[in-house]
PASE-152050 format. One record per residue (C-alpha): residue number from 1; x, y, z. Coordinates in Angstrom, 1 decimal. Layout:
+-----+--------+--------+--------+
:   n :      x :      y :      z :
+-----+--------+--------+--------+
: NUM :      X :      Y :      Z :
...
+-----+--------+--------+--------+
//
This chain:
+-----+--------+--------+--------+
:   n :      x :      y :      z :
+-----+--------+--------+--------+
:   1 :  133.5 :   51.7 : -170.9 :
:   2 :  135.4 :   49.6 : -173.5 :
:   3 :  136.8 :   46.8 : -171.3 :
:   4 :  138.8 :   45.6 : -174.3 :
:   5 :  141.5 :   48.2 : -173.5 :
:   6 :  142.1 :   46.8 : -170.1 :
:   7 :  143.5 :   43.4 : -171.3 :
:   8 :  146.5 :   42.4 : -173.3 :
:   9 :  145.8 :   42.3 : -177.1 :
:  10 :  146.3 :   39.1 : -179.0 :
:  11 :  145.2 :   36.7 : -176.2 :
:  12 :  145.6 :   33.8 : -176.2 :
:  13 :  149.2 :   33.6 : -177.4 :
:  14 :  151.3 :   30.5 : -176.7 :
:  15 :  154.9 :   31.0 : -177.8 :
:  16 :  156.1 :   27.9 : -176.0 :
:  17 :  154.1 :   25.1 : -174.5 :
:  18 :  153.8 :   25.8 : -170.8 :
:  19 :  155.6 :   25.5 : -168.6 :
:  20 :  158.3 :   27.2 : -170.8 :
:  21 :  162.0 :   27.1 : -169.8 :
:  22 :  161.9 :   30.3 : -167.7 :
:  23 :  158.8 :   29.1 : -165.9 :
:  24 :  160.5 :   25.8 : -165.2 :
:  25 :  163.3 :   27.6 : -163.5 :
:  26 :  160.9 :   29.5 : -161.2 :
:  27 :  158.9 :   26.3 : -160.5 :
:  28 :  162.0 :   24.3 : -159.7 :
:  29 :  163.1 :   27.0 : -157.3 :
:  30 :  159.7 :   27.2 : -155.6 :
:  31 :  159.4 :   23.4 : -155.1 :
:  32 :  162.9 :   23.2 : -153.8 :
:  33 :  162.6 :   26.1 : -151.3 :
:  34 :  158.9 :   26.6 : -150.4 :
:  35 :  156.6 :   24.4 : -148.5 :
:  36 :  155.1 :   21.3 : -150.1 :
:  37 :  151.5 :   22.5 : -149.6 :
:  38 :  151.9 :   24.9 : -152.6 :
:  39 :  149.0 :   23.9 : -154.9 :
:  40 :  148.0 :   26.2 : -157.8 :
:  41 :  151.3 :   25.9 : -159.7 :
:  42 :  150.8 :   22.1 : -159.8 :
:  43 :  147.6 :   22.4 : -161.9 :
:  44 :  148.7 :   25.5 : -163.8 :
:  45 :  152.5 :   25.2 : -164.1 :
:  46 :  153.9 :   28.6 : -164.9 :
:  47 :  155.5 :   31.7 : -163.4 :
:  48 :  153.5 :   34.9 : -164.0 :
:  49 :  155.2 :   38.2 : -164.9 :
:  50 :  152.3 :   40.5 : -165.7 :
:  51 :  148.5 :   40.6 : -165.7 :
:  52 :  146.0 :   43.0 : -167.3 :
:  53 :  142.2 :   43.0 : -167.3 :
:  54 :  141.2 :   39.4 : -168.0 :
:  55 :  144.5 :   38.3 : -169.3 :
:  56 :  147.7 :   37.0 : -167.8 :
:  57 :  151.3 :   36.8 : -169.2 :
:  58 :  153.9 :   34.3 : -168.0 :
:  59 :  157.7 :   34.8 : -167.9 :
:  60 :  158.0 :   33.0 : -171.2 :
:  61 :  155.8 :   35.5 : -173.0 :
:  62 :  152.7 :   33.3 : -173.2 :
:  63 :  149.5 :   35.2 : -172.8 :
:  64 :  146.4 :   33.5 : -171.3 :
:  65 :  142.7 :   34.3 : -171.1 :
:  66 :  142.0 :   34.3 : -167.4 :
:  67 :  138.9 :   32.3 : -166.4 :
:  68 :  140.3 :   32.0 : -162.9 :
:  69 :  140.6 :   35.6 : -161.7 :
:  70 :  142.8 :   34.8 : -158.7 :
:  71 :  140.1 :   32.5 : -157.3 :
:  72 :  137.5 :   35.3 : -157.7 :
:  73 :  139.6 :   38.2 : -156.4 :
:  74 :  140.2 :   40.2 : -159.5 :
:  75 :  136.6 :   41.3 : -160.2 :
:  76 :  137.5 :   44.6 : -161.8 :
:  77 :  140.4 :   43.1 : -163.6 :
:  78 :  144.2 :   42.7 : -163.1 :
:  79 :  146.0 :   46.0 : -162.8 :
:  80 :  142.9 :   48.1 : -163.2 :
:  81 :  144.4 :   51.6 : -163.8 :
:  82 :  141.9 :   53.5 : -161.6 :
:  83 :  142.4 :   51.1 : -158.7 :
:  84 :  146.2 :   51.1 : -159.1 :
:  85 :  146.3 :   54.9 : -159.2 :
:  86 :  144.3 :   55.1 : -155.9 :
:  87 :  146.6 :   52.6 : -154.2 :
:  88 :  149.7 :   54.4 : -155.4 :
:  89 :  148.4 :   57.7 : -153.9 :
:  90 :  147.6 :   56.0 : -150.7 :
:  91 :  151.0 :   54.3 : -150.5 :
:  92 :  152.7 :   57.6 : -150.0 :
:  93 :  150.4 :   58.7 : -147.2 :
:  94 :  149.4 :   55.9 : -144.8 :
:  95 :  149.5 :   52.1 : -145.1 :
:  96 :  148.7 :   50.7 : -141.7 :
:  97 :  146.7 :   52.0 : -138.7 :
:  98 :  145.2 :   49.0 : -136.9 :
:  99 :  141.6 :   50.0 : -136.3 :
: 100 :  142.4 :   53.7 : -135.7 :
: 101 :  140.2 :   55.7 : -138.1 :
: 102 :  141.6 :   57.4 : -141.2 :
: 103 :  140.1 :   59.1 : -144.3 :
: 104 :  140.4 :   56.0 : -146.5 :
: 105 :  138.7 :   53.8 : -144.0 :
: 106 :  135.8 :   56.2 : -143.6 :
: 107 :  135.2 :   56.4 : -147.3 :
: 108 :  135.3 :   52.6 : -147.6 :
: 109 :  132.7 :   52.2 : -144.8 :
: 110 :  130.5 :   54.9 : -146.4 :
: 111 :  130.7 :   53.1 : -149.8 :
: 112 :  129.9 :   49.7 : -148.4 :
: 113 :  126.9 :   51.0 : -146.4 :
: 114 :  125.6 :   52.6 : -149.6 :
: 115 :  125.6 :   49.2 : -151.3 :
: 116 :  124.3 :   47.1 : -148.5 :
: 117 :  120.6 :   46.7 : -147.4 :
: 118 :  119.8 :   49.3 : -144.7 :
: 119 :  119.3 :   46.5 : -142.2 :
: 120 :  123.0 :   45.6 : -142.4 :
: 121 :  124.3 :   48.8 : -141.0 :
: 122 :  127.3 :   47.8 : -139.0 :
: 123 :  130.8 :   47.0 : -140.5 :
: 124 :  133.6 :   45.3 : -138.7 :
: 125 :  137.1 :   44.8 : -140.3 :
: 126 :  139.0 :   41.8 : -139.1 :
: 127 :  142.2 :   40.1 : -140.3 :
: 128 :  143.2 :   40.1 : -144.0 :
: 129 :  141.6 :   36.9 : -145.2 :
: 130 :  138.1 :   35.6 : -145.8 :
: 131 :  138.7 :   32.9 : -143.1 :
: 132 :  139.0 :   35.7 : -140.5 :
: 133 :  135.7 :   37.2 : -141.6 :
: 134 :  134.1 :   33.8 : -141.0 :
: 135 :  135.8 :   33.5 : -137.6 :
: 136 :  134.5 :   36.9 : -136.7 :
: 137 :  130.9 :   36.2 : -137.9 :
: 138 :  130.8 :   32.9 : -135.9 :
: 139 :  132.1 :   34.6 : -132.7 :
: 140 :  129.6 :   37.4 : -133.1 :
: 141 :  126.8 :   34.9 : -133.5 :
: 142 :  127.8 :   32.8 : -130.5 :
: 143 :  128.3 :   35.9 : -128.3 :
: 144 :  124.8 :   37.1 : -129.1 :
: 145 :  123.0 :   33.8 : -128.8 :
: 146 :  124.9 :   32.3 : -126.0 :
: 147 :  124.9 :   29.0 : -127.8 :
: 148 :  127.8 :   26.9 : -129.2 :
: 149 :  126.5 :   24.6 : -132.1 :
: 150 :  126.7 :   25.7 : -135.7 :
: 151 :  125.0 :   24.3 : -138.9 :
: 152 :  126.7 :   24.4 : -142.3 :
: 153 :  126.0 :   22.8 : -145.6 :
: 154 :  127.4 :   19.9 : -147.6 :
: 155 :  129.5 :   21.4 : -150.4 :
: 156 :  130.5 :   24.4 : -148.3 :
: 157 :  133.8 :   26.0 : -148.2 :
: 158 :  134.5 :   28.8 : -145.7 :
: 159 :  138.3 :   28.9 : -145.3 :
: 160 :  141.3 :   27.1 : -143.8 :
: 161 :  141.7 :   28.5 : -140.3 :
: 162 :  140.5 :   26.0 : -137.6 :
: 163 :  137.1 :   27.5 : -137.1 :
: 164 :  136.4 :   28.2 : -140.8 :
: 165 :  137.7 :   24.8 : -141.7 :
: 166 :  135.3 :   23.2 : -139.2 :
: 167 :  132.5 :   24.8 : -141.2 :
: 168 :  133.8 :   23.5 : -144.5 :
: 169 :  132.6 :   20.1 : -145.7 :
: 170 :  135.5 :   18.9 : -147.9 :
: 171 :  137.2 :   16.0 : -146.1 :
: 172 :  140.3 :   16.4 : -148.3 :
: 173 :  140.9 :   19.8 : -146.6 :
: 174 :  140.4 :   18.7 : -143.0 :
: 175 :  140.6 :   14.9 : -142.5 :
: 176 :  144.3 :   15.0 : -141.5 :
: 177 :  143.7 :   17.6 : -138.8 :
: 178 :  140.6 :   16.3 : -137.0 :
: 179 :  139.2 :   17.0 : -134.5 :
: 180 :  138.6 :   20.6 : -135.2 :
: 181 :  135.9 :   22.8 : -133.5 :
: 182 :  133.2 :   20.5 : -132.1 :
: 183 :  129.4 :   20.8 : -132.5 :
: 184 :  129.4 :   21.7 : -136.2 :
: 185 :  126.6 :   19.8 : -138.1 :
: 186 :  126.2 :   19.6 : -141.9 :
: 187 :  122.9 :   19.4 : -143.8 :
: 188 :  122.3 :   18.9 : -147.5 :
: 189 :  122.5 :   21.9 : -149.8 :
: 190 :  120.1 :   22.2 : -152.8 :
: 191 :  122.5 :   20.4 : -155.2 :
: 192 :  119.8 :   19.4 : -157.7 :
: 193 :  122.1 :   17.5 : -160.1 :
: 194 :  123.0 :   15.2 : -157.2 :
: 195 :  120.0 :   15.4 : -154.9 :
: 196 :  120.7 :   13.9 : -151.5 :
: 197 :  117.0 :   12.8 : -151.4 :
: 198 :  116.9 :   11.3 : -154.9 :
: 199 :  114.5 :   13.9 : -156.1 :
: 200 :  114.2 :   15.5 : -159.5 :
: 201 :  113.5 :   19.2 : -159.9 :
: 202 :  110.0 :   18.6 : -161.1 :
: 203 :  109.1 :   16.5 : -158.0 :
: 204 :  111.2 :   18.4 : -155.5 :
: 205 :  109.5 :   19.9 : -152.4 :
: 206 :  112.8 :   21.3 : -151.1 :
: 207 :  113.4 :   18.3 : -148.9 :
: 208 :  116.9 :   19.7 : -148.2 :
: 209 :  115.4 :   22.7 : -146.5 :
: 210 :  112.7 :   20.6 : -144.8 :
: 211 :  115.5 :   18.4 : -143.4 :
: 212 :  117.0 :   21.4 : -141.6 :
: 213 :  113.5 :   22.1 : -140.1 :
: 214 :  113.4 :   18.5 : -139.0 :
: 215 :  116.7 :   18.4 : -137.1 :
: 216 :  115.8 :   21.6 : -135.4 :
: 217 :  112.4 :   20.5 : -134.4 :
: 218 :  113.1 :   16.9 : -133.3 :
: 219 :  114.6 :   16.7 : -129.8 :
: 220 :  116.2 :   13.4 : -130.8 :
: 221 :  118.0 :   14.7 : -133.9 :
: 222 :  121.2 :   14.9 : -131.9 :
: 223 :  121.7 :   18.5 : -132.9 :
: 224 :  121.7 :   21.1 : -130.2 :
: 225 :  120.0 :   24.4 : -131.0 :
: 226 :  122.7 :   26.4 : -133.0 :
: 227 :  123.8 :   29.9 : -132.7 :
: 228 :  123.7 :   30.3 : -136.5 :
: 229 :  123.4 :   28.7 : -139.8 :
: 230 :  126.1 :   29.6 : -142.3 :
: 231 :  125.4 :   29.3 : -146.0 :
: 232 :  126.7 :   30.4 : -149.4 :
: 233 :  123.7 :   31.7 : -151.3 :
: 234 :  125.4 :   30.3 : -154.4 :
: 235 :  128.1 :   27.7 : -153.6 :
: 236 :  131.6 :   28.3 : -155.0 :
: 237 :  134.2 :   25.6 : -154.2 :
: 238 :  131.4 :   23.1 : -153.9 :
: 239 :  131.0 :   23.3 : -157.7 :
: 240 :  129.3 :   26.6 : -158.6 :
: 241 :  125.9 :   25.3 : -157.4 :
: 242 :  122.9 :   27.6 : -157.9 :
: 243 :  120.0 :   26.5 : -155.7 :
: 244 :  116.3 :   26.8 : -156.7 :
: 245 :  114.9 :   30.3 : -156.0 :
: 246 :  112.9 :   29.3 : -152.9 :
: 247 :  115.7 :   27.5 : -151.1 :
: 248 :  117.6 :   30.4 : -149.5 :
: 249 :  114.4 :   32.2 : -148.4 :
: 250 :  113.1 :   28.9 : -146.9 :
: 251 :  116.4 :   28.6 : -144.9 :
: 252 :  115.9 :   32.1 : -143.6 :
: 253 :  112.3 :   31.4 : -142.6 :
: 254 :  113.5 :   28.4 : -140.7 :
: 255 :  116.2 :   30.4 : -139.0 :
: 256 :  113.7 :   33.0 : -138.0 :
: 257 :  111.2 :   30.4 : -136.6 :
: 258 :  113.9 :   28.9 : -134.3 :
: 259 :  115.6 :   32.2 : -133.3 :
: 260 :  118.8 :   31.3 : -135.1 :
: 261 :  121.0 :   33.7 : -136.9 :
: 262 :  121.7 :   33.4 : -140.7 :
: 263 :  125.2 :   34.1 : -141.8 :
: 264 :  125.7 :   34.3 : -145.6 :
: 265 :  129.2 :   33.9 : -146.9 :
: 266 :  129.6 :   36.4 : -149.8 :
: 267 :  133.4 :   36.1 : -149.9 :
: 268 :  133.6 :   34.6 : -153.4 :
: 269 :  130.1 :   35.3 : -154.7 :
: 270 :  129.9 :   38.9 : -153.7 :
: 271 :  130.7 :   42.2 : -155.5 :
: 272 :  128.8 :   41.6 : -158.8 :
: 273 :  130.2 :   38.1 : -159.4 :
: 274 :  126.8 :   36.5 : -159.9 :
: 275 :  125.1 :   39.5 : -161.6 :
: 276 :  124.0 :   41.2 : -158.4 :
: 277 :  126.2 :   43.2 : -156.0 :
: 278 :  125.6 :   40.4 : -153.5 :
: 279 :  124.5 :   36.9 : -154.3 :
: 280 :  121.8 :   36.8 : -151.5 :
: 281 :  120.0 :   39.6 : -153.5 :
: 282 :  118.9 :   37.0 : -156.0 :
: 283 :  116.7 :   35.3 : -153.4 :
: 284 :  114.9 :   38.2 : -151.7 :
: 285 :  116.4 :   37.7 : -148.2 :
: 286 :  118.4 :   39.9 : -145.9 :
: 287 :  120.8 :   37.9 : -143.7 :
: 288 :  121.7 :   38.7 : -140.2 :
: 289 :  125.5 :   38.7 : -140.9 :
: 290 :  127.5 :   38.5 : -144.1 :
: 291 :  131.2 :   37.9 : -144.7 :
: 292 :  133.2 :   39.8 : -147.3 :
: 293 :  136.7 :   39.6 : -148.7 :
: 294 :  138.4 :   38.6 : -152.0 :
: 295 :  137.3 :   41.3 : -154.5 :
: 296 :  136.8 :   43.8 : -151.6 :
: 297 :  140.5 :   44.7 : -151.9 :
: 298 :  140.2 :   45.9 : -155.4 :
: 299 :  143.6 :   44.8 : -156.8 :
: 300 :  144.3 :   41.8 : -154.6 :
: 301 :  145.1 :   43.7 : -151.5 :
: 302 :  144.1 :   41.5 : -148.5 :
: 303 :  141.1 :   42.7 : -146.5 :
: 304 :  138.0 :   41.2 : -145.0 :
: 305 :  135.0 :   42.4 : -143.0 :
: 306 :  131.6 :   41.4 : -141.8 :
: 307 :  128.4 :   43.4 : -142.1 :
: 308 :  125.6 :   42.8 : -139.7 :
: 309 :  122.4 :   44.1 : -138.1 :
: 310 :  122.7 :   46.8 : -135.5 :
: 311 :  121.0 :   44.8 : -132.7 :
: 312 :  123.9 :   42.3 : -132.9 :
: 313 :  126.5 :   45.0 : -132.1 :
: 314 :  126.9 :   43.9 : -128.5 :
: 315 :  130.4 :   42.6 : -128.2 :
: 316 :  132.9 :   44.6 : -126.0 :
: 317 :  136.1 :   46.2 : -127.3 :
: 318 :  138.8 :   43.7 : -128.1 :
: 319 :  136.5 :   40.7 : -128.5 :
: 320 :  137.9 :   40.3 : -132.0 :
: 321 :  141.3 :   41.8 : -132.8 :
: 322 :  144.2 :   41.4 : -135.2 :
: 323 :  147.3 :   43.3 : -136.3 :
: 324 :  146.3 :   43.5 : -139.9 :
: 325 :  142.8 :   44.6 : -139.6 :
: 326 :  143.7 :   48.1 : -140.9 :
: 327 :  145.0 :   47.6 : -144.5 :
: 328 :  144.7 :   51.2 : -145.6 :
: 329 :  145.9 :   50.3 : -149.2 :
: 330 :  143.0 :   47.9 : -149.4 :
: 331 :  140.5 :   50.6 : -148.3 :
: 332 :  141.7 :   53.0 : -150.9 :
: 333 :  141.9 :   50.4 : -153.7 :
: 334 :  138.7 :   48.7 : -152.7 :
: 335 :  136.6 :   51.8 : -152.6 :
: 336 :  137.7 :   52.8 : -156.1 :
: 337 :  137.0 :   49.2 : -157.3 :
: 338 :  133.5 :   49.4 : -155.8 :
: 339 :  132.9 :   52.8 : -157.6 :
: 340 :  134.2 :   51.2 : -160.8 :
: 341 :  131.6 :   48.4 : -160.5 :
: 342 :  128.8 :   50.9 : -160.0 :
: 343 :  129.6 :   53.5 : -162.7 :
: 344 :  130.3 :   50.7 : -165.3 :
: 345 :  127.2 :   48.7 : -164.4 :
: 346 :  129.4 :   45.7 : -163.8 :
: 347 :  126.6 :   43.6 : -162.3 :
: 348 :  124.5 :   44.0 : -165.5 :
: 349 :  127.5 :   43.3 : -167.7 :
: 350 :  128.3 :   40.2 : -165.7 :
: 351 :  124.8 :   38.8 : -165.8 :
: 352 :  124.4 :   39.4 : -169.6 :
: 353 :  127.8 :   37.9 : -170.5 :
: 354 :  127.3 :   35.1 : -168.0 :
: 355 :  124.0 :   34.1 : -169.5 :
: 356 :  125.6 :   34.1 : -173.0 :
: 357 :  128.5 :   32.0 : -171.8 :
: 358 :  126.1 :   29.6 : -170.0 :
: 359 :  124.2 :   29.1 : -173.3 :
: 360 :  127.5 :   28.2 : -175.0 :
: 361 :  128.3 :   25.8 : -172.2 :
: 362 :  124.9 :   24.2 : -172.5 :
: 363 :  125.6 :   23.5 : -176.2 :
: 364 :  128.8 :   21.7 : -175.0 :
: 365 :  126.7 :   19.8 : -172.5 :
: 366 :  124.3 :   18.8 : -175.2 :
: 367 :  127.0 :   17.5 : -177.6 :
: 368 :  129.3 :   15.9 : -175.1 :
: 369 :  129.0 :   12.5 : -173.3 :
: 370 :  131.3 :   13.6 : -170.5 :
: 371 :  129.7 :   16.9 : -169.5 :
: 372 :  127.0 :   16.1 : -167.0 :
: 373 :  125.8 :   19.6 : -166.3 :
: 374 :  126.8 :   23.2 : -167.1 :
: 375 :  125.4 :   25.6 : -164.5 :
: 376 :  126.0 :   28.9 : -162.8 :
: 377 :  124.9 :   32.5 : -162.3 :
: 378 :  126.7 :   35.5 : -163.8 :
: 379 :  130.4 :   34.8 : -164.1 :
: 380 :  130.4 :   32.0 : -161.5 :
: 381 :  130.1 :   29.0 : -163.8 :
: 382 :  130.7 :   25.3 : -163.4 :
: 383 :  130.9 :   22.4 : -165.7 :
: 384 :  130.6 :   18.9 : -164.2 :
: 385 :  132.7 :   16.2 : -165.8 :
: 386 :  131.3 :   12.6 : -165.6 :
: 387 :  132.2 :    9.2 : -166.9 :
: 388 :  128.8 :    9.0 : -168.6 :
: 389 :  125.5 :   11.0 : -168.3 :
: 390 :  123.4 :    8.1 : -167.1 :
: 391 :  125.4 :    7.0 : -164.0 :
: 392 :  126.7 :   10.5 : -163.4 :
: 393 :  129.9 :    8.9 : -162.1 :
: 394 :  132.3 :   11.7 : -161.2 :
: 395 :  135.4 :   12.0 : -163.4 :
: 396 :  138.0 :   14.0 : -161.6 :
: 397 :  140.8 :   12.6 : -163.8 :
: 398 :  139.0 :   14.0 : -166.9 :
: 399 :  138.6 :   17.4 : -165.3 :
: 400 :  142.3 :   17.5 : -164.7 :
: 401 :  143.0 :   16.6 : -168.3 :
: 402 :  140.6 :   19.3 : -169.4 :
: 403 :  142.4 :   21.9 : -167.2 :
: 404 :  145.8 :   20.8 : -168.6 :
: 405 :  144.6 :   21.1 : -172.2 :
: 406 :  143.2 :   24.5 : -171.5 :
: 407 :  146.4 :   25.7 : -169.9 :
: 408 :  148.5 :   24.6 : -172.8 :
: 409 :  146.3 :   26.3 : -175.2 :
: 410 :  146.0 :   29.6 : -173.4 :
: 411 :  143.1 :   29.4 : -171.0 :
: 412 :  143.3 :   29.4 : -167.2 :
: 413 :  140.6 :   27.5 : -165.3 :
: 414 :  140.4 :   25.7 : -162.0 :
: 415 :  138.7 :   22.6 : -160.6 :
: 416 :  136.4 :   22.2 : -157.7 :
: 417 :  133.2 :   20.4 : -156.7 :
: 418 :  132.3 :   17.6 : -154.3 :
: 419 :  134.5 :   15.1 : -156.3 :
: 420 :  137.0 :   17.6 : -157.8 :
: 421 :  135.3 :   17.0 : -161.1 :
: 422 :  133.9 :   20.5 : -161.8 :
: 423 :  135.7 :   22.9 : -164.2 :
: 424 :  135.1 :   26.3 : -162.6 :
: 425 :  135.1 :   29.7 : -164.4 :
: 426 :  135.7 :   32.8 : -162.2 :
: 427 :  137.0 :   35.3 : -164.7 :
: 428 :  137.5 :   39.0 : -164.0 :
: 429 :  134.2 :   40.7 : -164.6 :
: 430 :  135.8 :   43.0 : -167.2 :
: 431 :  136.0 :   40.0 : -169.5 :
: 432 :  134.8 :   40.9 : -173.0 :
: 433 :  132.5 :   38.9 : -175.2 :
: 434 :  135.4 :   38.3 : -177.6 :
: 435 :  137.7 :   36.9 : -174.9 :
: 436 :  134.7 :   34.9 : -173.5 :
: 437 :  134.0 :   33.3 : -176.8 :
: 438 :  137.7 :   32.5 : -177.5 :
: 439 :  138.0 :   31.0 : -174.0 :
: 440 :  134.9 :   28.9 : -174.3 :
: 441 :  136.1 :   27.6 : -177.7 :
: 442 :  139.3 :   26.5 : -176.1 :
: 443 :  137.3 :   24.8 : -173.3 :
: 444 :  135.1 :   23.1 : -175.9 :
: 445 :  138.2 :   21.8 : -177.8 :
: 446 :  139.6 :   20.5 : -174.5 :
: 447 :  136.4 :   18.5 : -173.8 :
: 448 :  136.4 :   17.1 : -177.3 :
: 449 :  140.1 :   16.2 : -177.1 :
: 450 :  139.6 :   14.4 : -173.7 :
: 451 :  136.5 :   12.6 : -174.8 :
: 452 :  138.2 :   11.4 : -178.0 :
: 453 :  141.0 :    9.9 : -176.0 :
: 454 :  138.7 :    7.6 : -174.0 :
+-----+--------+--------+--------+
//
């Protein structure tokens, strides 16, 4: 398929430096009447009127190349015509049914099961957000194992509800609300650019994985035997961190040895984002439970679910419920989106284009003194901004300046990472090579402009 036809032509196009006058009116209204926790319009000040494919238009007529993708939601592109048509048909038939079966729900389950490994043969739909999928996964693990503790990883992000937030490592998200759920313990992730053990890749013996083994084996580690370990096979908000190939499989081996369940959070990395249908497939493991959301809704319709092994399907009726666990529009739209991914070989396209973009970003890393590392897999890319390459001192203020420059020149990106110093690319997977090149050139100009100002 020619993905070029899915996006606005002529992107990027900046008619007036954002935020333009019409956007300012919307922003002023929002900040006056909505809660102060609103965040994205502060870093990307604009009001959006339309979006197509991998492009976004604001109310002032500016057209942006979208490297943000609704935080990884719009994998098949904004306003994908096949997905919108399916949702429109469903809208006139049925939109809400709790967990009472219906044709759209059955087809969605059939489609998911056809994509998942055979061992993950049970699907459970929860509330409409990824956080709820995490809550359900944790409850299922605790119910099956009869144990309370959980282990998560440094750099993790699993959501903003109380349980999911407890499993997320970022203090900025949770320090004002402590204590949360007790008995959650964090261990280092394989963040090789900033190794917790001071190792370099050539001397690494996966000390991070061995540390997990240590705290589970040592009765004086202070960590009770957990019900589960929850991990992102490729970390998202933590800074688009791709671990060495043996890391995830080593974690699974350790879990098996100690009779601990492995939950893999695929909420952001799933559905072709990293060049495989699911990120865990890169590492040759099959988890016990996975969490799914974001791109599952096809066009941004809220939906989440967990997939898990049949032997874990032990909980009684009503052990996890929710009013909005039956978003029939999301079933219809999501099923068509999944079919779109398959028939258009979206995983292969994502991996090929992602490798090309990473090669361009590596050139920027080589030529710049403030880019410490460019990394990623598929179209889940991160560029770490530092004060200098020797000290690796994080530079969150430079990352913010890069984001602002990009926005004003027609490119949408977001910031993440341990120190909020990683420029993150999560574009719709229907991004074309032409738009990818233009967007990367804007980013390169942003880095040069910021570096020149130092």
